[in-house]
C-alpha positions as a printed Julia matrix, in Angstrom:
219×3 Matrix{Float64}:
 -43.12  -131.03  151.14
 -45.28  -131.5   148.04
 -46.65  -134.8   146.96
 -45.68  -136.47  143.64
 -49.05  -135.5   142.17
 -48.5   -131.85  143.07
 -44.99  -131.93  141.6
 -46.37  -133.38  138.38
 -48.96  -130.57  138.17
 -46.26  -127.91  138.69
 -44.18  -129.54  135.94
 -47.09  -129.33  133.55
 -47.55  -125.61  134.35
 -43.89  -125.01  133.54
 -44.2   -126.95  130.34
 -47.25  -124.88  129.35
 -45.57  -121.53  130.23
 -42.44  -122.21  128.17
 -44.22  -122.71  124.82
 -46.41  -119.67  125.53
 -43.32  -117.59  126.19
 -41.76  -118.87  122.96
 -44.91  -117.94  121.03
 -44.9   -114.43  122.5
 -41.2   -113.93  121.72
 -41.73  -115.24  118.2
 -44.58  -112.76  117.69
 -42.39  -109.88  118.85
 -39.54  -110.89  116.57
 -41.81  -111.39  113.57
 -43.4   -107.92  113.82
 -40.52  -105.98  112.06
 -40.93  -108.14  108.95
 -44.05  -106.13  108.13
 -41.97  -102.95  107.62
 -40.85  -103.72  104.02
 -44.49  -104.24  103.04
 -45.4   -100.8   104.4
 -42.52   -99.07  102.63
 -43.39  -100.67   99.26
 -46.75   -98.9    98.99
 -45.32   -95.35   98.6
 -42.96   -96.58   95.88
 -45.84   -98.07   93.92
 -47.91   -94.89   94.19
 -44.96   -92.73   93.0
 -44.53   -94.92   89.94
 -48.2    -94.55   89.08
 -47.97   -90.75   89.44
 -44.93   -90.64   87.18
 -46.78   -92.7    84.59
 -49.8    -90.42   84.71
 -47.63   -87.31   84.47
 -45.85   -88.69   81.43
 -49.16   -89.53   79.82
 -50.55   -86.08   80.52
 -47.47   -84.27   79.24
 -47.4    -86.48   76.16
 -50.94   -85.57   75.11
 -51.09   -83.99   71.64
 -51.48   -80.2    71.45
 -53.31   -78.11   68.84
 -52.67   -79.12   65.23
 -50.22   -76.63   63.69
 -51.34   -74.65   60.65
 -49.95   -75.92   57.33
 -47.48   -73.76   55.39
 -48.85   -70.8    53.4
 -51.89   -70.43   55.65
 -53.84   -67.25   56.37
 -55.35   -66.0    59.62
 -59.1    -65.53   59.49
 -60.32   -61.91   59.68
 -62.23   -60.89   62.78
 -65.44   -60.22   60.86
 -67.46   -62.24   58.37
 -69.81   -60.96   55.65
 -73.07   -62.96   55.67
 -73.53   -62.64   51.9
 -73.27   -66.09   50.33
 -71.03   -66.87   47.37
 -70.14   -70.06   45.54
 -66.41   -70.3    44.8
 -64.69   -72.68   42.36
 -60.96   -72.75   41.67
 -59.39   -74.4    38.62
 -55.57   -74.46   38.61
 -54.08   -74.91   35.14
 -50.33   -74.72   35.68
 -47.78   -77.02   34.05
 -45.63   -79.03   36.44
 -42.49   -77.46   35.0
 -43.93   -74.29   33.51
 -46.39   -71.43   33.83
 -50.15   -71.21   33.46
 -53.1    -69.65   35.23
 -55.5    -70.18   38.1
 -59.15   -69.53   37.26
 -61.34   -68.41   40.16
 -65.12   -68.39   39.54
 -67.24   -66.56   42.12
 -71.05   -66.68   41.99
 -73.06   -64.16   44.01
 -75.97   -66.1    45.5
 -77.73   -63.06   46.95
 -79.74   -60.16   45.56
 -77.15   -57.67   46.84
 -74.31   -56.14   44.86
 -70.72   -56.69   46.02
 -68.9    -53.47   45.1
 -65.45   -55.04   45.13
 -64.52   -58.68   45.43
 -61.07   -59.32   46.92
 -58.98   -62.47   46.53
 -56.21   -62.86   49.12
 -53.28   -65.28   49.39
 -49.96   -65.43   51.32
 -47.28   -63.19   49.8
 -44.72   -65.92   50.53
 -46.37   -67.99   47.81
 -44.42   -65.98   45.22
 -41.24   -67.84   46.2
 -42.77   -70.87   44.47
 -45.6    -69.49   42.35
 -45.93   -65.84   41.39
 -49.55   -64.77   40.9
 -50.49   -61.61   39.01
 -53.6    -60.16   37.32
 -51.7    -59.42   34.1
 -48.48   -60.12   32.26
 -46.13   -57.14   31.98
 -45.73   -55.9    28.43
 -44.09   -53.02   26.6
 -47.51   -51.53   25.98
 -48.3    -51.42   29.68
 -45.01   -49.95   30.83
 -44.53   -47.46   27.98
 -44.97   -43.89   29.14
 -47.96   -42.11   27.6
 -49.14   -45.41   26.13
 -52.8    -45.86   25.14
 -55.33   -46.39   27.95
 -55.79   -50.03   28.8
 -58.96   -51.76   29.92
 -58.57   -53.84   33.07
 -61.12   -55.6    35.2
 -59.06   -55.75   38.39
 -59.39   -52.79   40.74
 -56.5    -53.15   43.18
 -53.38   -55.22   43.78
 -51.81   -54.74   47.2
 -49.04   -56.34   49.22
 -49.88   -55.83   52.89
 -49.82   -54.0    55.11
 -52.12   -51.81   53.03
 -53.97   -48.55   53.49
 -57.34   -50.29   53.73
 -56.36   -52.8    56.4
 -54.71   -55.5    54.26
 -52.64   -57.6    56.72
 -48.87   -57.87   56.46
 -47.69   -61.0    54.69
 -50.68   -61.1    52.34
 -51.36   -60.15   48.72
 -54.86   -58.88   47.87
 -56.34   -58.64   44.39
 -59.5    -56.59   43.95
 -62.03   -57.33   41.23
 -65.53   -56.22   40.49
 -68.17   -55.23   41.03
 -70.06   -58.49   41.37
 -73.72   -57.89   40.58
 -76.63   -59.68   42.36
 -77.07   -63.32   41.31
 -74.2    -62.91   38.83
 -70.9    -64.7    38.27
 -67.35   -63.35   37.95
 -64.59   -65.35   36.28
 -61.17   -64.16   37.44
 -58.06   -65.38   35.6
 -54.83   -65.09   37.58
 -51.55   -65.6    35.76
 -49.2    -68.02   37.52
 -45.44   -67.99   36.92
 -43.59   -70.93   38.44
 -40.4    -70.02   40.29
 -39.68   -73.39   41.89
 -40.55   -76.94   40.93
 -42.9    -79.1    42.93
 -46.44   -79.13   44.26
 -47.58   -76.21   46.38
 -50.72   -75.66   48.47
 -51.96   -72.36   49.88
 -54.96   -70.63   51.44
 -57.16   -68.45   49.23
 -59.71   -66.12   50.81
 -62.64   -64.32   49.17
 -63.55   -61.05   50.88
 -65.56   -57.85   50.63
 -64.58   -54.76   52.67
 -61.93   -56.77   54.6
 -64.58   -59.3    55.7
 -64.69   -62.91   54.59
 -67.73   -63.71   52.52
 -69.75   -66.83   53.35
 -69.95   -70.11   51.48
 -73.38   -71.71   50.91
 -72.8    -74.09   53.85
 -72.27   -71.15   56.21
 -68.51   -71.48   56.6
 -66.06   -68.64   55.8
 -65.07   -68.3    52.14
 -61.55   -69.67   52.51
 -60.28   -72.5    50.3
 -57.14   -74.6    50.27
 -55.75   -74.59   46.73
 -53.26   -77.22   45.52
 -51.2    -76.74   42.38
 -49.35   -79.89   41.2
């Protein structure tokens, strides 16, 4: 038989074991509560990926070419020319576009070619001369003309489809050519188009080294 002191010590042991058991059981029961925290992380990472994908797919692409643009030829002529364009066309009528080309080299350019999109004629019809009875009359007198060719591509000398090329020349070394182009308006409104200056199907070079292509605006 145990003494009262021993019984008291055994009671204390039981009292100590019960709370410890409760703590252990509580720890086991509390462990599953961590599961929602673990499953939240994949959701957050998926949202971030979706956001990045949307940002990447929404990035701007190459700037589209404006209407009435021309593709650049594969080759460029290193001869330098200064080009000035002066449109003089009434907003509701006809007129002309003056193109002034200055040869800044000591080499002759046998034929200077101005090129623009053929589609331009839907709004503005460009021509080197105005048709007249004298020009179309059979066996009429010989006429002097400075232009050398007028071709809607594709042409026999490599003029691209969708372009109109007007030949002029020659352009002598360190000389200037003034080229008047008649403009007949076929639709109202402002129009802008590419104008290229070439020799032998190669773009000539502006004084700053860039290809001789200009953007011309006619009010």
